[in-house]
C-alpha angles and dihedrals in degrees: 000000000000120000120233088253091056090051090051091048090049092050097245089118120033122250137179098238121199098168135031129172136144095278108021140038131187125203136167116271115245090220103045128192088202139354107292097025104165136194116213110205137178116229089228113082103243113166101202128027086228088063095053118105114253089249096052094044088051092055093046090051094046089052092048091050091052089046091050092049091050091048091055089053098041097044099033095233128145095232147017119227123219131189128172105200109146100185101108097050121023093223120093110261136161121215111217122178143160103266131198101171143004088254087076089066091088123096090203083075094060120125111249098194110024119186109261093218090053090050092051091049092050092050090051093048091050093045089051092050091050091051092047088054091056099261097113097125090066095043117097120218091240 
């Protein structure tokens, strides 16, 4: 049975994609900790990050790093936060978001009904920063 992330990747469920390559995609979280909170997800359905092949995990982390670098620029923050949890969806995914403090590393603080226009704007800011960083070939139009 497909995970919700596979259904998003395949276009069955809409997503605000900011990265798309042969192995990994990245799209905004629907329960963001901050504007621009992104999930980096391999196309391959791997349940736990500890089960991923070294090559796949390396690719996921490389994309997460690029997303984090773009978030720092796009949202003018000092750092990007990152968490691998994996309890809510059994498909490897890395949470990456613009962070200003350790207090933000708490999923109880996530927004439960974010403004769609603000989400669209955050996705576009992140896409622009990724293009500016030289990753345009992996950045979808919207």
